[in-house]
SERO-4910 file (N, C-alpha, C, O; in steps of 0.05 Angstrom, whole numbers):
BEGIN
 pado doro    nc1    nc2    nc3   cac1   cac2   cac3    cc1    cc2    cc3    oc1    oc2    oc3
  Met    A   -147    453   -281   -128    463   -290   -120    483   -279   -136    498   -268
  Ala    A    -84    492   -280    -77    512   -278    -62    524   -289    -44    511   -299
  Glu    A    -59    557   -295    -48    563   -313    -32    574   -305    -35    578   -281
  Ile    A     -4    585   -318     23    600   -292     24    621   -322     32    618   -345
  Val    A      8    649   -299     18    673   -315     36    699   -301     29    722   -304
  His    A     62    692   -285     76    704   -275    100    702   -268    104    682   -254
  Val    A    124    720   -273    148    700   -277    161    722   -252    155    744   -243
  Leu    A    182    701   -247    190    696   -230    232    710   -230    243    688   -224
  Pro    A    245    721   -231    272    724   -247    283    690   -227    277    675   -209
  Ala    A    301    696   -247    304    661   -244    332    662   -225    349    679   -222
  Ile    A    329    636   -215    349    634   -197    380    613   -212    380    594   -227
  Leu    A    401    626   -200    425    619   -207    426    593   -203    420    584   -181
  Ile    A    435    573   -227    438    535   -219    459    537   -249    450    548   -269
  Pro    A    483    528   -249    511    510   -255    489    500   -279    479    478   -275
  Phe    A    480    518   -306    466    506   -323    482    489   -340    471    474   -356
  Ile    A    513    490   -338    528    478   -353    539    450   -350    551    432   -362
  Leu    A    528    456   -320    538    422   -311    516    406   -316    519    383   -323
  Leu    A    483    421   -314    465    405   -311    461    398   -342    457    374   -346
  Met    A    461    414   -365    460    406   -400    492    386   -400    486    367   -416
  Ser    A    510    382   -393    526    364   -398    517    327   -394    529    307   -403
  His    A    495    330   -380    480    307   -392    473    294   -400    472    269   -400
  Val    A    464    318   -415    434    317   -429    438    300   -472    448    312   -491
  Thr    A    433    286   -472    446    278   -498    419    273   -523    399    259   -520
  Asn    A    425    283   -539    404    298   -554    403    284   -590    414    292   -611
  Pro    A    386    262   -586    391    241   -614    372    254   -642    355    246   -657
  Glu    A    388    279   -639    371    304   -660    386    295   -690    408    284   -692
  Pro    A    370    302   -709    379    298   -733    388    316   -734    378    332   -718
  Pro    A    419    332   -757    432    351   -758    410    368   -770    401    388   -757
  Asp    A    401    361   -794    383    379   -804    345    385   -798    328    393   -814
  Asn    A    343    379   -777    319    384   -762    322    399   -731    315    388   -710
  Pro    A    334    424   -734    327    436   -700    304    430   -682    304    426   -657
  Leu    A    282    431   -703    255    446   -680    252    406   -670    255    385   -683
  Arg    A    245    413   -637    237    386   -629    222    388   -611    230    408   -598
  Tyr    A    203    379   -600    190    370   -574    196    351   -556    195    327   -560
  Arg    A    204    362   -533    219    342   -513    191    327   -498    173    344   -495
  Ile    A    183    298   -487    168    291   -471    180    278   -444    202    269   -451
  Met    A    177    274   -423    184    262   -409    161    257   -386    140    269   -379
  Phe    A    181    221   -371    161    219   -345    194    222   -331    218    223   -336
  Tyr    A    170    222   -305    186    217   -273    164    215   -254    141    225   -251
  Asn    A    181    195   -240    166    184   -212    185    205   -196    210    208   -197
  Thr    A    163    219   -181    171    236   -159    178    223   -133    183    239   -115
  Glu    A    180    199   -128    179    197   -101    165    207    -81    174    224    -65
  Asn    A    138    194    -79    132    222    -53    122    238    -47    114    240    -24
  Leu    A    116    258    -67    112    277    -69     81    281    -57     59    279    -68
  Phe    A     92    287    -29     66    292    -10     69    323     -3     89    337     -7
  Asp    A     40    333      9     51    370     26     52    350     52     52    326     58
  Thr    A     53    373     64     49    367    100     28    362    109     31    356    133
  Arg    A      8    362    101    -14    369    116    -31    333    117    -21    317    102
  Asp    A    -47    328    128    -61    307    146    -86    303    119   -102    321    125
  Asp    A    -94    292     97   -109    293     92   -134    264     99   -124    243     90
  Ser    A   -157    262    109   -165    240    123   -168    220    109   -167    196    113
  Leu    A   -175    235     87   -193    211     71   -169    189     55   -176    169     42
  Thr    A   -142    197     60   -129    175     47   -102    169     66    -99    185     84
  Asp    A    -86    152     65    -71    143     89    -32    158     81    -11    148     73
  Asp    A    -42    183     89    -23    202     79    -11    211    103      2    232    105
  Asn    A    -14    198    116      1    201    157     36    208    156     51    228    159
  Glu    A     41    175    146     80    185    148     76    211    143     74    225    163
  Phe    A     74    227    116     77    239    103     69    273    118     57    289    104
  Thr    A     79    281    149     60    299    156     83    302    172     96    282    180
  Pro    A     91    332    180    114    334    207    110    317    240    128    312    256
  Gln    A     88    312    241     93    289    264     90    262    251     86    244    268
  Gly    A     91    254    229     87    223    214    121    214    222    140    225    233
  Ala    A    114    182    209    136    172    218    163    178    187    179    160    181
  Met    A    161    197    177    184    206    163    182    233    168    199    246    155
  His    A    169    246    179    181    270    190    178    297    170    189    319    172
  Trp    A    167    292    160    152    311    134    161    343    136    140    348    148
  Thr    A    169    358    135    173    381    147    169    397    115    177    390     92
  Tyr    A    155    417    123    163    438    105    177    447     92    171    452     69
  Asn    A    200    452    103    239    453     89    239    435     83    254    437     63
  Arg    A    231    408     85    241    387     65    212    378     37    209    363     18
  Tyr    A    199    400     51    179    385     29    185    409      2    188    407    -23
  Asn    A    187    436     23    207    458     -7    224    452    -19    225    457    -43
  Ala    A    254    433     -2    272    426    -22    264    397    -38    277    387    -56
  Lys    A    241    388    -29    237    364    -59    242    390    -81    262    395    -96
  Leu    A    210    407    -76    201    430    -99    222    428   -113    220    424   -137
  Ile    A    244    432   -102    270    458   -119    285    430   -132    296    431   -154
  Ser    A    285    407   -117    307    388   -136    282    374   -151    287    352   -160
  Leu    A    253    382   -156    241    360   -184    252    397   -194    248    401   -218
  Phe    A    258    406   -188    249    433   -204    274    439   -228    271    443   -252
  Lys    A    303    437   -210    336    424   -221    323    407   -246    320    415   -269
  Thr    A    316    372   -232    310    356   -251    297    368   -273    311    365   -293
  Ile    A    281    378   -277    255    375   -301    272    402   -321    270    400   -345
  Ile    A    286    421   -311    299    439   -331    325    422   -344    331    426   -368
  Ala    A    339    402   -328    366    394   -340    355    378   -360    361    383   -383
  Val    A    331    352   -352    314    330   -371    323    347   -395    342    341   -409
  Gly    A    302    378   -397    304    400   -419    318    406   -440    312    405   -464
  Gly    A    339    412   -430    370    420   -439    364    448   -442    359    463   -423
  Trp    A    365    457   -468    364    482   -464    339    503   -474    336    526   -482
  Gln    A    327    484   -468    293    489   -470    272    473   -449    281    454   -438
  Pro    A    255    477   -445    234    466   -413    227    440   -424    233    436   -448
  Pro    A    219    424   -414    205    406   -437    179    413   -450    168    434   -442
  Asp    A    167    398   -469    137    407   -476    118    390   -452     99    399   -440
  Val    A    126    368   -451    104    354   -437    118    343   -418    142    340   -423
  Ile    A    107    335   -392    125    316   -367     98    306   -350     82    321   -338
  Gly    A     98    282   -352     87    259   -352    100    255   -310    123    252   -304
  Leu    A     81    256   -295     90    253   -265     74    239   -253     50    243   -258
  Cys    A     83    217   -233     66    192   -219     82    198   -192    106    203   -188
  Glu    A     61    196   -174     66    192   -139     68    228   -131     81    237   -112
  Val    A     60    236   -141     47    260   -130     22    267   -118      6    258   -134
  Glu    A      9    278    -98    -13    276    -80    -43    286    -85    -66    276    -83
  Asn    A    -31    311    -94    -60    321   -109    -44    354   -124    -21    362   -124
  Glu    A    -70    364   -133    -68    391   -154    -50    416   -132    -39    435   -142
  Phe    A    -51    410   -101    -36    435    -97     -3    425    -97     10    446   -100
  Val    A     11    408    -96     26    394    -97     47    416   -123     67    431   -125
  Leu    A     18    401   -144     34    414   -178     29    436   -178     37    448   -198
  Ser    A     17    449   -163     16    481   -174     43    486   -144     58    499   -158
  Asp    A     51    485   -128     75    497   -121     92    483   -133    111    480   -118
  Leu    A     94    476   -145    119    461   -163    124    477   -180    147    480   -187
  Leu    A     99    494   -192     97    515   -219     92    540   -211     83    558   -225
  Asn    A     98    543   -187     86    580   -171    110    577   -154    125    593   -166
  Lys    A    119    571   -142    137    567   -115    172    552   -136    189    540   -123
  Thr    A    174    554   -157    195    556   -162    201    556   -180    183    545   -194
  Pro    A    229    566   -200    225    580   -228    211    568   -250    212    576   -274
  Leu    A    200    552   -245    187    537   -264    162    560   -280    153    561   -304
  Leu    A    157    574   -257    132    594   -262    149    613   -285    132    630   -290
  Lys    A    160    615   -292    171    636   -321    158    624   -345    151    639   -363
  Tyr    A    152    593   -344    143    580   -366     99    565   -359     85    552   -344
  Pro    A     99    582   -383     72    571   -394     58    552   -383     39    545   -397
  Tyr    A     60    539   -364     62    508   -361     30    508   -337     26    521   -316
  Arg    A     14    489   -353    -13    482   -343    -16    450   -341     -2    433   -352
  Ile    A    -37    445   -324    -30    426   -297    -54    404   -307    -72    418   -315
  Ile    A    -62    377   -311    -81    360   -315    -80    335   -291    -71    312   -291
  His    A    -93    348   -275    -92    333   -248   -125    318   -236   -143    333   -229
  Ala    A   -127    293   -236   -145    285   -209   -148    266   -193   -135    247   -202
  Asn    A   -160    260   -171   -159    246   -149   -159    226   -160   -179    222   -175
  Ser    A   -139    205   -159   -151    161   -151   -158    147   -136   -167    154   -114
  Pro    A   -157    128   -143   -174    112   -114   -157    103    -94   -164     94    -72
  Asp    A   -124    108   -107   -102    106    -91   -113    109    -62   -132    123    -55
  Arg    A    -93     90    -45   -102     84    -13    -86    107     -5    -92    127      6
  Arg    A    -68    101    -12    -39    131     -5    -46    159    -16    -37    180     -7
  Gly    A    -67    155    -40    -69    187    -45    -54    196    -71    -55    217    -84
  Ile    A    -35    168    -74    -18    186    -93    -25    181   -121    -34    159   -126
  Asp    A    -23    201   -146    -44    207   -179    -20    207   -191      3    211   -182
  Val    A    -31    200   -222    -18    196   -234    -27    237   -243    -49    247   -240
  Ala    A     -5    248   -253     -7    270   -274      4    290   -288     27    291   -279
  Ala    A      3    305   -305     12    323   -341     18    347   -339     -2    361   -338
  Val    A     45    361   -339     43    387   -336     53    387   -372     61    368   -385
  Tyr    A     48    416   -382     46    413   -401     58    440   -416     49    459   -403
  Asn    A     73    449   -436     77    473   -442     51    496   -458     48    497   -482
  Ser    A     40    506   -444     11    512   -470     15    523   -496      1    521   -517
  Lys    A     42    538   -489     54    551   -524     56    532   -537     51    537   -561
  Thr    A     63    504   -531     77    484   -555     50    467   -568     46    460   -592
  Val    A     31    462   -541     26    437   -539     -7    447   -528    -11    459   -507
  Arg    A    -35    438   -554    -57    445   -549    -65    429   -534    -60    407   -543
  Val    A    -80    428   -507    -94    401   -501   -127    411   -513   -141    431   -510
  Leu    A   -130    389   -526   -166    388   -530   -187    372   -510   -210    379   -505
  Arg    A   -176    357   -503   -191    331   -484   -172    316   -462   -148    311   -463
  Thr    A   -195    309   -439   -174    297   -424   -191    280   -403   -209    294   -393
  Ala    A   -190    255   -395   -200    232   -383   -183    212   -352   -159    211   -346
  Tyr    A   -194    207   -345   -176    189   -326   -193    160   -329   -216    158   -322
  Leu    A   -178    135   -342   -189    108   -345   -185     93   -318   -165     90   -303
  Lys    A   -211     85   -317   -206     65   -290   -199     40   -293   -207     25   -311
  Val    A   -181     34   -273   -164      8   -281   -184    -13   -259   -192     -8   -237
  Gly    A   -187    -44   -284   -206    -60   -278   -210    -74   -246   -197    -58   -233
  Lys    A   -220    -93   -227   -216   -101   -213   -230    -93   -189   -216    -76   -178
  Ala    A   -254    -98   -172   -268    -74   -155   -259    -80   -124   -272    -74   -103
  Asp    A   -236    -92   -126   -221    -97   -102   -190    -83   -101   -174    -82    -83
  Leu    A   -188    -73   -125   -166    -58   -136   -160    -25   -134   -168    -12   -153
  Phe    A   -148    -15   -114   -151     18   -112   -123     17   -112   -105     11    -96
  Thr    A   -125     28   -146    -89     41   -158    -98     71   -175   -118     85   -173
  Arg    A    -76     72   -187    -81     98   -207   -102     90   -228   -103     68   -240
  Asp    A   -120    111   -233   -119    112   -255    -96    121   -282    -74    132   -281
  Ile    A   -113    110   -308    -98    122   -320   -101    156   -336   -123    158   -347
  Leu    A    -88    176   -339    -86    190   -348    -81    187   -390    -61    181   -404
  Tyr    A   -119    197   -397   -114    201   -411   -109    227   -431   -129    240   -424
  Phe    A   -101    238   -445   -110    274   -460    -98    270   -487    -74    263   -489
  Lys    A   -115    274   -507   -112    280   -531    -98    303   -531    -97    315   -510
  Ala    A    -82    315   -557    -67    343   -561    -63    347   -575    -64    329   -591
  Val    A    -54    378   -585    -43    378   -614    -16    389   -612    -13    413   -604
  Ile    A     13    370   -620     31    382   -624     47    391   -647     55    375   -664
  Ser    A     53    425   -651     53    424   -687     28    425   -703     10    442   -701
  Arg    A     30    409   -714      5    410   -731    -18    373   -735    -36    365   -751
  Asp    A     -5    365   -713    -11    325   -712    -27    318   -689    -12    326   -671
  Thr    A    -42    310   -679    -68    310   -660    -44    280   -654    -31    268   -671
  Cys    A    -46    277   -623    -29    261   -609    -43    254   -585    -58    272   -575
  His    A    -40    229   -572    -67    211   -552    -38    207   -536    -18    197   -546
  Phe    A    -41    215   -516    -29    210   -492    -32    201   -468    -44    213   -450
  Phe    A    -19    173   -467    -30    158   -440     -7    154   -420     12    139   -423
  Met    A    -14    174   -394     -2    175   -369     -6    146   -340    -27    142   -327
  Asn    A     17    131   -335     10    105   -319     34    104   -302     57    110   -306
  His    A     18     89   -273     26     82   -260     20     60   -243      9     61   -221
  Trp    A     29     39   -256     12      5   -257     10      3   -223     13     20   -206
  Pro    A      2    -23   -223     -3    -25   -185     27    -45   -186     32    -59   -205
  Ser    A     50    -43   -156     73    -39   -153     75    -72   -150     56    -88   -151
  Arg    A     97    -79   -146    109   -112   -134    112   -114   -105    128   -130    -95
  Ser    A     94    -95    -89    103    -94    -58     99   -123    -57    118   -138    -61
  Ser    A     83   -129    -53     69   -159    -41     89   -178    -60     88   -202    -53
  Gly    A    100   -175    -75    114   -199    -91    106   -193   -129     87   -179   -134
  Gln    A    122   -205   -151    118   -195   -165     93   -220   -178     76   -218   -196
  Leu    A     99   -236   -164     74   -262   -184     53   -259   -170     32   -266   -180
  Arg    A     52   -249   -146     26   -247   -124      7   -219   -137    -17   -215   -135
  Thr    A     33   -200   -152     13   -180   -157     15   -178   -185     11   -154   -190
  Glu    A     21   -193   -210     24   -198   -230    -12   -189   -249    -17   -177   -270
  Ser    A    -25   -198   -234    -63   -199   -245    -66   -168   -248    -77   -153   -264
  Asn    A    -52   -164   -225    -64   -121   -216    -52   -112   -238    -66    -97   -252
  Arg    A    -23   -117   -249    -20   -104   -271    -31   -109   -300    -33    -93   -318
  Phe    A    -39   -138   -300    -55   -149   -318    -76   -131   -324    -79   -121   -346
  Ser    A    -89   -127   -305   -114   -110   -319   -111    -77   -320   -128    -60   -325
  Ala    A    -75    -72   -312    -83    -43   -324    -71    -37   -355    -72    -17   -368
  Ala    A    -59    -64   -361    -48    -62   -396    -75    -76   -398    -61    -91   -384
  Ser    A   -100    -88   -401   -114    -96   -422   -131    -69   -417   -150    -66   -432
  Arg    A   -127    -51   -398   -156    -38   -392   -143    -13   -410   -160      4   -416
  Leu    A   -114     -5   -420    -95      6   -433   -105     -2   -467   -113     10   -487
  Ser    A   -102    -26   -460    -98    -43   -490   -131    -41   -515   -136    -41   -539
  Gln    A   -148    -40   -480   -171    -31   -499   -180     -7   -510   -195     -7   -530
  Ile    A   -168     19   -496   -171     31   -509   -149     43   -532   -151     61   -548
  Thr    A   -131     27   -527   -114     38   -552   -114     20   -577   -103     25   -599
  Asp    A   -129     -5   -569   -137    -18   -598   -166     -9   -607   -176    -20   -627
  Ser    A   -178      8   -595   -208     26   -606   -188     50   -627   -191     54   -651
  Leu    A   -169     65   -609   -157     82   -626   -150     71   -653   -167     75   -670
  Leu    A   -130     58   -660   -119     37   -675   -135     29   -691   -124     29   -713
  Ser    A   -158     21   -691   -173      6   -709   -198     36   -725   -212     37   -745
  Leu    A   -193     54   -703   -221     81   -722   -191     92   -742   -191    102   -765
  Lys    A   -170     87   -726   -146    100   -750   -123     88   -744   -114     86   -721
  Thr    A   -107     77   -771    -84     56   -760    -59     76   -757    -37     67   -752
  Asn    A    -63    103   -759    -37    116   -765    -46    140   -744    -47    164   -750
  Ala    A    -53    130   -722    -62    148   -696    -31    149   -683    -17    128   -682
  Arg    A    -22    172   -675     -7    177   -663     -1    173   -635      3    194   -623
  Ile    A     -1    151   -621     -6    156   -595     22    136   -577     30    113   -581
  Ile    A     29    156   -556     51    159   -536     34    154   -502     19    167   -487
  Ile    A     50    122   -503     53    118   -470     77    122   -460     98    112   -467
  Met    A     70    145   -435     98    135   -417     82    127   -390     58    128   -388
  Gly    A    101    119   -371    102    112   -349    109     90   -328    117     68   -337
  Asp    A    107     93   -310    125     71   -291    104     46   -291     82     43   -281
  Leu    A    118     34   -301     91      8   -305     96    -10   -278     76    -17   -265
  Asn    A    122    -17   -269    124    -34   -250    126    -56   -265    113    -74   -253
  Asp    A    139    -67   -289    144    -90   -297    158    -79   -318    158    -55   -325
  Glu    A    179   -108   -333    202   -104   -348    190    -99   -380    166    -97   -385
  Pro    A    209    -96   -399    191    -97   -432    172   -114   -436    147   -115   -441
  Glu    A    199   -138   -430    194   -166   -437    170   -183   -426    160   -203   -436
  Asp    A    160   -164   -394    150   -187   -389    104   -189   -392     86   -172   -388
  Pro    A    103   -209   -398     78   -218   -400     55   -182   -402     41   -169   -418
  Ser    A     61   -182   -388     40   -158   -387     40   -135   -406     20   -121   -406
  Ile    A     61   -130   -424     69   -107   -439     72   -123   -467     69   -114   -490
  Met    A     79   -151   -458     85   -159   -488     60   -164   -510     52   -157   -533
  Glu    A     50   -184   -483     35   -203   -490     -2   -185   -488    -18   -184   -506
  Ile    A     -5   -176   -467    -36   -161   -461    -37   -136   -481    -54   -131   -497
  Leu    A    -10   -121   -476    -12    -83   -481     -3    -96   -514    -10    -82   -533
  Lys    A     11   -119   -519     21   -119   -546     41    -92   -553     37    -72   -567
  Ala    A     56    -97   -540     82    -67   -549    108    -90   -553    121   -105   -538
  Lys    A    105    -81   -585    118    -99   -589    155    -88   -580    160    -65   -573
  Thr    A    178   -110   -584    207    -92   -589    217    -93   -602    235    -77   -599
  Glu    A    221   -110   -631    233   -104   -662    224    -71   -662    200    -68   -666
  Leu    A    240    -48   -659    239    -33   -685    247    -32   -703    251    -10   -712
  Ser    A    251    -49   -715    280    -35   -746    256    -30   -757    250     -6   -762
  Lys    A    238    -52   -763    213    -41   -785    185    -36   -776    166    -52   -779
  Pro    A    183    -17   -767    148     -5   -752    128    -15   -771    134    -24   -794
  Gly    A     98    -12   -758     89    -12   -789     59      6   -767     58      5   -742
  Ser    A     37     20   -785     23     31   -767      8      8   -759     18    -14   -766
  Gly    A    -20      8   -743    -23      1   -727    -21    -20   -699    -37    -33   -684
  Ser    A      8    -14   -701     19    -38   -678     26    -18   -651     15      4   -649
  Leu    A     43    -25   -631     48     -9   -605     82    -19   -613     87    -41   -623
  Tyr    A    104      2   -605    132     -7   -607    137      5   -573    125     22   -559
  Asn    A    159    -13   -568    161     -3   -544    194      6   -540    213     -9   -533
  Leu    A    194     36   -547    231     44   -551    244     34   -527    267     26   -530
  Ser    A    235     32   -503    258     29   -478    281      8   -490    305      7   -487
  Val    A    266     -5   -502    297    -29   -511    311    -22   -529    322    -38   -543
  Ala    A    315      8   -534    326      8   -563    357      1   -542    354     -5   -519
  Pro    A    381      3   -553    408     -6   -547    421     17   -548    446     16   -544
  Asp    A    405     45   -553    425     68   -547    414     86   -540    416    109   -547
  Arg    A    396     69   -519    380     89   -497    402     97   -481    387    110   -466
  Gly    A    424    100   -471    440    104   -451    460     92   -444    467     74   -458
  Pro    A    481     99   -413    495     78   -405    475     71   -389    488     72   -368
  Tyr    A    452     64   -382    446     63   -359    424     35   -352    402     39   -364
  Leu    A    425     11   -336    412     -3   -342    391    -14   -339    383    -37   -344
  Gly    A    373     17   -324    350     14   -314    338     30   -304    357     43   -296
  Thr    A    317     44   -297    307     67   -280    311     71   -257    320     93   -251
  Ile    A    306     47   -231    304     40   -211    319     16   -206    318      0   -225
  Lys    A    333      9   -185    344     -6   -174    341    -10   -140    341      7   -122
  Phe    A    338    -43   -139    327    -49   -122    351    -81   -107    351   -102   -120
  Arg    A    367    -81    -82    386    -96    -74    407    -99    -99    426   -114    -96
  Gly    A    406    -85   -121    429    -90   -119    426    -78   -156    440    -63   -169
  Asn    A    402    -93   -162    395   -102   -203    374    -82   -193    362    -78   -171
  Trp    A    374    -70   -223    369    -50   -245    338    -58   -255    335    -79   -267
  Ser    A    324    -47   -253    294    -58   -271    286    -31   -285    286     -9   -273
  Leu    A    279    -36   -309    273    -13   -327    235    -10   -325    216    -20   -337
  Phe    A    236     -4   -319    198      2   -298    188     25   -320    166     23   -331
  Asp    A    206     44   -324    202     74   -340    201     67   -363    223     55   -367
  Gln    A    185     67   -385    172     63   -411    165     85   -432    149    103   -427
  Ile    A    173     84   -450    159     93   -467    151     80   -493    167     72   -509
  Ile    A    117     78   -496    113     64   -523    106     85   -531    107    108   -523
  Val    A     94     71   -557     87     98   -576     76     70   -614     89     50   -619
  Ser    A     54     78   -627     54     73   -643     66     68   -671     77     88   -680
  Gly    A     66     47   -686     85     60   -712     73     76   -728     77     65   -750
  Ser    A     61     94   -732     67    109   -743     75    144   -738     75    164   -752
  Leu    A     82    138   -710    100    160   -701    124    152   -718    135    167   -735
  Met    A    133    127   -711    153    124   -712    168    121   -749    191    128   -754
  Ala    A    152    112   -767    147    107   -802    127    133   -810    114    135   -832
  Gly    A    127    144   -800    109    161   -821    118    187   -834    132    204   -825
  Arg    A    107    185   -857    125    200   -877    125    243   -871    144    258   -876
  Arg    A    106    249   -863     99    276   -857     94    274   -832     90    255   -817
  Gly    A     96    304   -827     91    311   -792    106    300   -771    129    291   -773
  Leu    A     92    302   -753    106    298   -722    116    264   -731    107    252   -751
  Tyr    A    137    250   -709    151    238   -711    172    229   -691    186    248   -682
  Ile    A    176    206   -683    195    201   -666    222    175   -674    217    154   -687
  Met    A    238    179   -666    269    160   -671    266    143   -653    263    147   -629
  Pro    A    268    115   -671    271     89   -655    293     92   -638    290     77   -618
  Asp    A    307    101   -637    322    103   -614    327    125   -607    350    132   -613
  Gly    A    313    141   -596    292    168   -578    298    163   -553    305    182   -539
  Tyr    A    297    136   -540    287    132   -514    313    147   -496    335    142   -506
  Arg    A    313    160   -477    332    162   -458    325    155   -429    302    158   -423
  Ile    A    341    146   -409    345    151   -395    363    180   -380    385    187   -389
  Phe    A    351    193   -359    376    208   -357    383    207   -331    369    210   -312
  Gly    A    409    201   -333    424    198   -302    437    223   -300    456    226   -315
  Ala    A    433    242   -285    454    263   -291    465    252   -261    450    238   -247
  Ser    A    487    257   -254    503    242   -224    491    261   -205    479    249   -188
  Phe    A    490    289   -202    467    294   -185    450    283   -174    443    289   -151
  Leu    A    434    251   -197    410    245   -188    415    212   -180    400    193   -180
  Leu    A    443    215   -172    454    195   -166    470    189   -139    483    209   -132
  Ser    A    474    165   -119    491    173   -105    515    140   -102    517    120   -117
  Glu    A    523    143    -86    538    110    -86    525     95    -68    512    100    -47
  Asp    A    535     61    -87    512     40    -81    533     30    -64    552     16    -71
  Lys    A    528     40    -33    555     21    -12    548     -5    -10    570    -17    -13
  Lys    A    536    -17     -8    521    -45     -8    515    -60    -33    500    -79    -33
  Tyr    A    523    -55    -47    515    -75    -75    535    -63    -94    541    -78   -112
  Asn    A    549    -34    -95    570    -26   -112    560    -17   -126    538    -27   -133
  Gly    A    574     15   -144    568     19   -163    556     36   -161    565     48   -142
  Phe    A    523     56   -178    512     66   -164    478     67   -156    466     50   -168
  Gln    A    465     81   -141    434     84   -149    425    103   -149    441    121   -150
  Pro    A    389    114   -150    389    137   -154    387    153   -119    383    143    -97
  Phe    A    390    169   -125    395    187   -105    366    203    -98    356    224   -108
  Arg    A    355    177    -69    333    182    -65    327    200    -34    345    204    -17
  Thr    A    296    211    -31    296    219    -17    298    215     17    303    229     37
  Tyr    A    290    185      9    293    176     31    302    149     28    298    136      7
  Asn    A    319    136     53    329     93     53    318     99     80    325    112    100
  Gly    A    296     84     74    278     81     97    258     96    105    240    105     91
  Tyr    A    263    100    137    258    124    140    281    145    150    279    160    170
  Lys    A    299    143    137    325    158    137    325    177    122    329    167    101
  Tyr    A    321    209    118    317    222    105    348    241    103    362    254    119
  Gln    A    351    232     68    376    230     55    374    250     40    397    253     31
  Gly    A    353    275     26    351    299     14    357    283    -16    379    293    -21
  Gly    A    353    272    -30    347    271    -52    323    268    -67    301    271    -56
  Phe    A    324    264    -90    312    272   -114    294    251   -113    273    259   -103
  Ser    A    291    221   -119    273    203   -121    282    178   -120    305    176   -113
  Asp    A    272    161   -124    283    135   -127    285    116   -153    295     94   -160
  His    A    268    141   -163    282    138   -199    297    155   -214    307    175   -204
  Leu    A    302    147   -242    307    159   -247    287    162   -275    274    143   -285
  Pro    A    286    196   -290    264    204   -304    280    201   -332    305    205   -335
  Val    A    265    194   -350    266    184   -387    247    204   -405    227    219   -404
  Tyr    A    264    196   -419    239    223   -442    259    220   -481    280    209   -487
  Ala    A    241    231   -495    244    227   -517    235    249   -536    220    267   -529
  Asp    A    248    245   -567    235    272   -572    222    269   -597    229    252   -614
  Leu    A    202    286   -600    190    284   -631    200    318   -643    206    339   -633
  Tyr    A    197    305   -668    206    323   -686    184    324   -704    165    308   -703
  Val    A    186    350   -730    175    355   -748    181    348   -773    199    362   -781
  Arg    A    168    325   -796    187    320   -821    158    338   -836    135    333   -829
  Asp    A    163    355   -852    147    362   -880    153    359   -905    157    379   -918
  Asn    A    154    338   -917    161    327   -935    163    292   -931    170    278   -950
***
């Protein structure tokens, strides 16, 4: 882990513009909140060639012509997004995927104005052939991490990202976080479905164990699942329910299906069609608890600020403003939109 201990002068950013895109489903009588977010960063690589992974494209001599200036611009873009999602205070827990290593995370926290916040890193290298990992950054003043682990996804021939687990105390309650980046659909949805079944099964084994030991365990699952909330991997294997009106302890609920998630149809757009791959799933105890930490059933939000979008000239409307369109550098942010939700504290 890397602890942030220095402070940089703040860079002037049009905060009023950024904050105007943040909606806060916050109860008016409860100002205390802890914001959690997840963001697929779209290939956050450094510029060096790692001989152990297939990252040649993202080097100055590679097909993407990934230079130091482009890398630094990407870091600043991610910083702006994180601060904008946080609203008037930075997010407390940030799940990230498609990050190459701890070096790029350290640069994100040390070479941007995020340096002024007491963030710490959770990261480990995964078996992914390209070397992209799942990681987390958390505010050490509001979140106390007790344990971390990386869960291997089954199938000997599946070289994919591990699932990041960490146990943390927020306010006075213990939470179990799981950060995910399930196998992609790049070879076709049906052809790759069994790979996502493996990821869902591995995650389900752990969450079932937690809930069997303690039915009111507070579980938070975030990530790019590369499946829709209604797909079998999520509904049947992970058993994440989509009926949010009467949550009960001992079950998982997919907040991403809430009708008030915002005006966006999904978090990624491919050939004119939006998909809701980036999701937040929680245990029922977080929704129905009478005391302590809780989350609202309609608390899930897709963050679609205008600076994260570009015109979709081929299929109409808008789409995420990507860093690259194929091999053409655009200087955008990511091919995914970030998602977030707020945790609140109920004292009675």
